[in-house]
C-alpha positions as CSV (number, residue, x, y, z in Angstrom):
1,M,27.6,-44.7,-28.0
2,Q,27.9,-47.1,-25.3
3,Q,25.1,-47.4,-22.8
4,G,27.2,-46.4,-19.9
5,E,28.5,-43.3,-21.5
6,F,25.0,-42.3,-22.9
7,A,23.9,-42.7,-19.3
8,R,26.8,-40.7,-17.8
9,R,26.0,-37.6,-20.4
10,I,22.5,-37.7,-19.2
11,A,23.2,-37.4,-15.8
12,L,25.8,-34.6,-16.5
13,F,22.7,-32.9,-18.3
14,L,20.5,-33.4,-15.7
15,A,22.8,-31.9,-12.9
16,A,23.8,-29.0,-15.0
17,G,20.0,-28.3,-15.2
18,F,19.3,-28.4,-11.4
19,L,22.5,-26.2,-10.9
20,L,21.2,-23.5,-13.6
21,A,17.4,-23.6,-11.8
22,G,19.0,-23.1,-8.4
23,A,21.1,-20.2,-9.6
24,L,18.1,-18.5,-11.2
25,F,15.9,-19.0,-8.2
26,Y,18.8,-17.5,-5.9
27,A,19.2,-14.6,-8.4
28,R,15.6,-13.8,-9.0
29,G,13.6,-15.0,-6.0
30,P,10.3,-17.2,-6.3
31,S,9.2,-17.2,-9.8
32,V,5.6,-15.6,-10.8
33,G,3.2,-18.3,-10.0
34,A,5.0,-20.4,-8.0
35,D,3.8,-19.1,-4.5
36,T,1.2,-20.9,-2.2
37,L,-0.2,-17.6,-1.1
38,P,-3.9,-18.1,0.0
39,S,-6.7,-16.7,-2.4
40,R,-8.6,-15.7,0.7
41,L,-8.0,-14.9,4.5
42,T,-10.6,-15.9,7.1
43,N,-11.9,-13.2,9.3
44,K,-9.9,-14.9,12.2
45,E,-6.7,-15.6,9.9
46,F,-6.8,-11.6,8.9
47,W,-7.0,-10.4,12.5
48,K,-4.5,-12.8,13.9
49,M,-1.8,-11.7,11.5
50,I,-2.6,-7.8,12.2
51,R,-2.3,-8.8,15.6
52,D,1.0,-11.2,15.4
53,F,2.9,-9.1,13.1
54,S,2.3,-5.7,14.4
55,E,4.4,-3.8,16.7
56,A,3.4,-1.2,19.5
57,G,2.0,1.9,17.9
58,G,4.5,5.1,17.5
59,Y,4.4,8.8,17.2
60,F,4.2,10.9,13.6
61,R,3.6,14.5,13.6
62,S,0.7,14.5,11.4
63,D,-2.6,12.7,11.2
64,N,-2.0,12.1,7.8
65,F,-5.7,11.0,6.6
66,I,-4.9,11.8,2.9
67,S,-2.0,11.4,0.4
68,N,-0.2,14.6,-0.3
69,E,1.6,13.3,-3.2
70,A,0.5,14.8,-6.5
71,G,1.7,13.0,-9.6
72,Y,2.2,9.6,-7.8
73,Q,1.0,7.9,-10.5
74,R,3.4,8.8,-13.3
75,V,5.9,6.0,-12.6
76,I,2.9,3.5,-13.4
77,P,3.3,3.3,-17.0
78,S,7.0,2.3,-16.9
79,L,6.7,0.2,-14.0
80,K,3.7,-1.9,-15.6
81,K,6.4,-3.0,-18.2
82,T,8.4,-5.0,-15.7
83,I,6.2,-5.8,-12.8
84,H,4.1,-8.8,-13.4
85,S,0.7,-9.2,-11.4
86,G,0.0,-11.5,-8.8
87,G,3.0,-10.5,-6.7
88,V,3.2,-9.0,-3.3
89,Y,2.6,-5.3,-2.4
90,L,4.0,-3.6,0.6
91,G,3.0,0.0,1.2
92,V,2.7,2.9,3.8
93,G,0.2,5.5,4.6
94,P,-3.6,6.0,3.5
95,E,-5.6,5.8,0.3
96,Q,-2.8,6.0,-2.5
97,N,-2.1,2.1,-1.8
98,F,-5.3,1.4,-3.4
99,T,-4.2,3.2,-6.8
100,Y,-0.8,1.4,-6.6
101,I,-2.9,-2.1,-6.1
102,V,-5.1,-1.2,-9.0
103,A,-2.1,-0.7,-11.2
104,F,0.2,-3.7,-10.2
105,E,-2.6,-6.3,-9.2
106,P,-0.7,-7.9,-6.2
107,K,-2.4,-11.3,-4.9
108,L,-2.0,-10.1,-1.3
109,A,-1.0,-6.6,0.2
110,F,0.4,-5.4,3.3
111,I,0.3,-1.6,4.4
112,V,3.0,-1.0,7.4
113,D,2.6,2.1,9.2
114,I,4.0,3.2,12.6
115,R,0.8,4.8,13.6
116,R,-2.0,2.7,14.9
117,Q,-4.5,5.1,13.5
118,N,-3.4,4.4,10.0
119,M,-4.3,0.8,10.5
120,L,-7.7,1.9,11.9
121,E,-8.3,4.1,8.9
122,H,-7.6,1.0,6.5
123,L,-10.2,-0.7,8.9
124,L,-12.5,2.0,8.2
125,Y,-12.0,1.9,4.4
126,K,-12.4,-1.7,4.6
127,A,-15.8,-1.7,6.3
128,L,-16.8,1.1,3.8
129,M,-16.0,-0.7,0.8
130,E,-17.4,-4.0,2.0
131,L,-20.7,-2.3,2.6
132,S,-20.9,-0.3,-0.5
133,P,-21.2,-2.3,-3.7
134,D,-20.4,0.8,-5.9
135,R,-18.4,3.9,-5.7
136,V,-21.3,6.1,-5.5
137,E,-22.4,4.2,-2.2
138,F,-18.8,4.3,-1.2
139,L,-18.4,8.0,-1.5
140,S,-21.9,8.5,0.1
141,R,-20.9,6.7,3.3
142,L,-17.3,8.0,3.2
143,F,-18.4,11.7,3.3
144,S,-21.7,11.1,5.0
145,R,-23.5,13.0,2.2
146,A,-26.8,11.7,0.4
147,R,-26.2,9.5,-2.6
148,P,-26.6,12.0,-5.5
149,N,-29.5,10.7,-7.8
150,A,-28.1,11.7,-11.4
151,M,-25.0,9.4,-10.2
152,D,-24.5,5.8,-11.1
153,V,-21.9,3.2,-12.0
154,N,-20.9,5.0,-15.3
155,S,-20.2,8.5,-13.7
156,S,-16.8,9.6,-14.3
157,P,-14.9,10.6,-11.3
158,E,-15.3,14.4,-12.6
159,D,-19.0,14.0,-12.0
160,L,-18.7,12.0,-8.8
161,V,-16.2,14.8,-7.4
162,R,-18.9,17.7,-8.4
163,A,-21.8,15.9,-7.3
164,F,-20.3,15.3,-3.8
165,E,-18.9,19.0,-3.7
166,Q,-22.2,20.2,-3.9
167,A,-24.1,17.7,-1.7
168,R,-24.1,18.6,2.2
169,P,-22.9,16.3,5.0
170,T,-25.5,15.4,7.9
171,S,-24.8,14.4,11.3
172,D,-27.6,11.7,11.2
173,L,-25.9,9.8,8.1
174,F,-22.5,10.3,10.0
175,E,-23.9,8.6,13.2
176,E,-25.7,6.0,11.2
177,N,-22.5,5.2,9.2
178,V,-20.1,5.2,12.0
179,R,-22.3,2.5,14.0
180,L,-22.5,0.4,10.8
181,V,-18.7,0.5,10.5
182,I,-18.2,-0.4,14.3
183,D,-20.9,-2.9,14.0
184,H,-19.4,-4.6,10.8
185,L,-15.6,-4.4,12.2
186,V,-16.8,-6.2,15.7
187,M,-20.0,-8.2,15.2
188,T,-19.7,-9.3,11.5
189,K,-15.9,-9.7,11.1
190,G,-15.0,-10.5,14.7
191,F,-12.1,-8.2,15.0
192,G,-10.8,-7.4,18.7
193,L,-10.7,-3.6,18.6
194,L,-9.1,-2.0,21.6
195,S,-11.5,-0.1,23.8
196,E,-10.0,3.2,22.6
197,D,-10.2,2.0,18.9
198,E,-14.0,3.0,18.3
199,A,-13.1,6.5,19.4
200,N,-10.1,6.7,17.0
201,I,-11.9,5.4,14.2
202,R,-14.8,8.3,15.0
203,Y,-11.9,10.8,15.0
204,V,-10.8,9.7,11.4
205,Y,-14.1,9.5,10.0
206,H,-15.0,12.9,11.3
207,A,-12.2,14.4,9.1
208,F,-14.0,13.0,6.2
209,F,-17.5,14.2,7.5
210,D,-16.3,17.7,8.0
211,S,-14.1,18.4,4.9
212,G,-15.6,16.0,2.7
213,P,-13.9,16.0,-1.0
214,D,-12.2,19.0,0.1
215,L,-10.0,16.9,2.5
216,R,-6.4,17.5,2.3
217,F,-3.0,16.2,4.0
218,T,-2.2,18.5,7.0
219,F,1.2,18.4,8.6
220,L,0.2,20.2,12.2
221,G,-3.1,19.4,12.8
222,G,-6.5,21.0,11.5
223,Y,-7.9,20.2,8.2
224,G,-7.3,21.9,4.9
225,A,-4.3,24.0,7.0
226,F,-2.1,23.6,4.0
227,T,-4.0,25.2,0.7
228,G,-1.1,23.8,-1.4
229,M,-1.7,20.3,-1.0
230,P,-3.9,18.2,-3.3
231,T,-7.7,17.4,-2.1
232,Y,-9.2,14.2,-2.2
233,S,-11.0,15.4,-5.3
234,D,-7.8,16.6,-7.2
235,L,-6.6,12.9,-6.3
236,M,-9.4,11.2,-7.7
237,V,-9.2,12.8,-10.9
238,Q,-5.5,12.7,-11.8
239,D,-4.0,10.5,-14.2
240,D,-0.8,9.0,-15.3
241,G,0.4,11.7,-17.6
242,H,-0.1,9.2,-20.6
243,S,-3.5,7.7,-21.0
244,R,-5.2,6.3,-17.8
245,N,-6.4,7.6,-14.6
246,W,-5.3,4.4,-12.0
247,N,-7.3,5.9,-8.9
248,F,-9.4,3.2,-7.3
249,L,-12.5,5.4,-7.6
250,A,-11.6,6.4,-11.7
251,N,-14.3,3.5,-12.6
252,E,-16.2,0.4,-11.4
253,E,-13.8,-2.0,-12.5
254,Q,-10.9,-0.5,-10.4
255,Y,-13.2,-0.3,-7.6
256,R,-14.4,-3.6,-7.4
257,M,-10.9,-4.9,-7.8
258,V,-10.0,-3.3,-4.4
259,R,-13.4,-4.2,-2.9
260,S,-12.8,-7.8,-4.0
261,L,-9.3,-7.8,-2.2
262,Q,-11.0,-6.2,0.9
263,E,-13.8,-8.7,1.0
264,R,-11.4,-11.9,0.8
265,N,-9.1,-10.0,3.8
266,L,-6.3,-9.8,1.5
267,I,-5.2,-6.0,2.2
268,V,-3.6,-6.3,5.6
269,P,-3.0,-3.1,7.6
270,L,-0.1,-3.5,10.0
271,V,1.2,-1.2,12.9
272,G,4.9,-1.4,12.5
273,D,8.1,1.0,12.1
274,F,10.1,0.3,9.2
275,A,13.2,0.1,11.4
276,G,11.5,-2.0,13.9
277,P,12.3,-5.6,15.0
278,K,8.9,-7.4,14.2
279,A,6.7,-6.0,11.3
280,I,8.9,-6.3,8.2
281,R,10.6,-9.4,9.4
282,S,7.3,-11.2,10.2
283,L,6.0,-10.6,6.6
284,A,9.5,-11.7,5.3
285,E,9.2,-15.0,7.1
286,Y,5.3,-15.6,5.9
287,L,6.1,-14.8,2.5
288,K,9.3,-17.2,2.6
289,Q,6.8,-19.7,4.1
290,H,4.6,-19.4,1.0
291,D,7.5,-19.1,-1.8
292,A,6.3,-15.5,-2.7
293,A,8.5,-12.3,-3.3
294,V,7.7,-8.5,-2.9
295,S,7.0,-7.3,-6.3
296,V,6.5,-3.2,-4.9
297,F,7.6,-1.6,-1.9
298,Y,6.1,1.9,-1.6
299,T,7.7,4.0,1.3
300,S,6.5,7.3,0.5
301,N,9.0,9.7,2.1
302,V,9.5,7.5,5.5
303,E,13.4,6.9,4.2
304,Q,14.1,10.6,4.8
305,Y,13.1,10.5,8.6
306,L,14.7,7.1,9.1
307,F,18.1,8.9,7.9
308,Q,17.9,11.5,10.8
309,D,18.6,8.8,13.2
310,D,22.3,7.2,12.6
311,E,20.8,3.5,13.3
312,N,17.0,3.6,12.0
313,W,18.3,3.9,8.3
314,K,20.7,0.8,8.7
315,R,17.8,-1.4,10.7
316,F,15.2,-0.5,7.7
317,Y,17.6,-1.9,5.2
318,T,18.8,-4.7,7.1
319,N,14.8,-5.5,7.4
320,V,14.7,-5.1,3.7
321,G,17.3,-7.6,3.2
322,T,15.3,-10.2,5.1
323,L,12.5,-10.1,2.4
324,P,12.1,-12.4,-0.4
325,L,13.0,-10.5,-3.7
326,N,13.6,-10.7,-7.3
327,S,15.3,-8.9,-10.1
328,S,11.7,-6.9,-10.7
329,S,11.2,-5.9,-7.0
330,V,11.2,-2.0,-6.9
331,F,11.0,0.5,-4.0
332,I,8.7,3.6,-5.2
333,R,9.4,6.5,-3.1
334,Y,8.3,10.3,-2.9
335,V,11.4,12.8,-2.3
336,L,10.4,16.2,-1.3
337,D,12.2,19.0,-2.9
338,S,12.8,20.7,0.7
339,W,15.3,18.3,0.9
340,R,17.6,20.4,-1.7
341,L,18.5,17.2,-3.7
342,N,18.2,19.1,-7.3
343,R,15.1,17.7,-7.8
344,R,11.4,19.1,-7.7
345,S,9.0,17.0,-5.4
346,R,8.0,13.8,-7.2
347,T,7.7,10.1,-7.2
348,L,10.9,8.0,-8.1
349,V,11.9,4.3,-8.3
350,S,14.8,2.0,-7.7
351,P,15.2,-2.1,-7.7
352,I,15.1,-2.8,-4.3
353,M,18.0,-5.4,-4.9
354,D,20.3,-2.4,-6.4
355,V,19.6,-0.7,-2.7
356,V,20.0,-3.3,-0.3
357,R,23.2,-4.6,-2.7
358,G,24.4,-0.9,-2.1
359,Y,23.9,-0.8,1.6
360,D,25.7,-4.5,2.1
361,H,28.6,-3.0,0.2
362,G,28.8,0.5,2.1
363,R,27.6,2.7,-0.8
364,I,24.4,3.7,1.1
365,R,25.4,6.2,3.7
366,S,23.0,8.8,3.4
367,Y,19.7,9.7,2.1
368,Y,21.1,11.5,-1.0
369,D,22.9,8.5,-2.1
370,V,19.3,6.7,-1.9
371,V,18.0,9.3,-4.0
372,D,20.9,9.5,-6.6
373,I,20.3,5.6,-7.3
374,S,16.4,6.4,-7.9
375,R,14.9,7.4,-11.4
C-alpha cells in the first residue's frame, strides 16, 4: 500500500471514531467518571448554591415532616442493575431521600421542594448528623430522648425502634439540642438563615419531640392524624422485599455514608417549584458545566399535582428537558390508588428520556399517560 493511501485510511478511521464518540455522547450524555463535580463544597459554596438556585417558597397543604410511602424501597433491587454509583441524585420531600441516596450512591444530591420548611428540615437533619457520630446519638438528638445504655453501633433498627419508643422525651434535651442545631448552622457553618427560620426549625423539630418514633405523615395538620400512614419506626425497619433494608438508619455503614455526604456539603436542599423558572434550570446549567448527568430523579407524587394545572406539567417536563441525562436516567414516582389508575398505591419507575421524548412528541397529555409508561 502506498504511503499516501495508508495515511488517507488512517484519517478516515480516526474521523469515524470521533463521529461515533460524539454520537454516543449525544445519545447517552456524559460518561460515568468523566464529570468534574467537586468531592466537597465549602460552607460558603453550599449556602451560595442554596441562595442562588432557590426560588421563593410556595404553599403545600401538608407539613410533610415524614414520608408516607410504605414500600418505597421495592424498586431498588431492579434499579441497582442499571444505575451506576457516582451520578447525580435529584429528589423531593423529607427523609426518604437519604435511603435512595444510600442505594444509588450519588456523588452529589439535590433535594428540590416548593416549601422552604422542607429545606429547613433538611438543614435540621444536616446539623444533627454532623453533630452525631453514630445512629444512636442521632436518634437521641432527633427525638430529644436520652441515649439508651444498651444500644450501640451494632444495634439493629428493630432494637433501636424499641429502645426509643420506650424512652421518654424531655424538654431540657429539646432546648439543648435546638440551641446546638441553630448554633451549628449559623455560627459553625456560617449559613445566613432568615430571621423567621429559627422559629420554623423549632416548629419542625417539635414534631419529632412530640411524637418521637410514632411520628407519621399528616395531610391537614396535627401529628398522627392519619393512623393508616407508616410511622418513623415503620419506615426504619422496612426492606426492599428481597434481602436488604436500605434505610439510612438500618446500620452504621449506611448512616456513615449519608453523614459523610452531609459533612462534605454534598446533599443540597433547595427551595423550588418543579414547574418554576429557576431551580431545576439552575441545576441543569451547573451539571452541564461539570459534565455530569442525572442518574435518579425522585418525584414522589408531585406530578399528579402539576397535572391539576394546564400549564404546570408542561413547564415541568420542559424544565426536565434541560437536564443532562443518559440512557439509564430514571424517574422514581409514587402513584396513589385514589387516582383510580387501576393500580394500588406503589412506587413506579420510568426512563426520564422516554418521558421527555413522549412529551416532545405529544404523547404525554395527562397524568394517566405518565403512569401508563411506568413500571
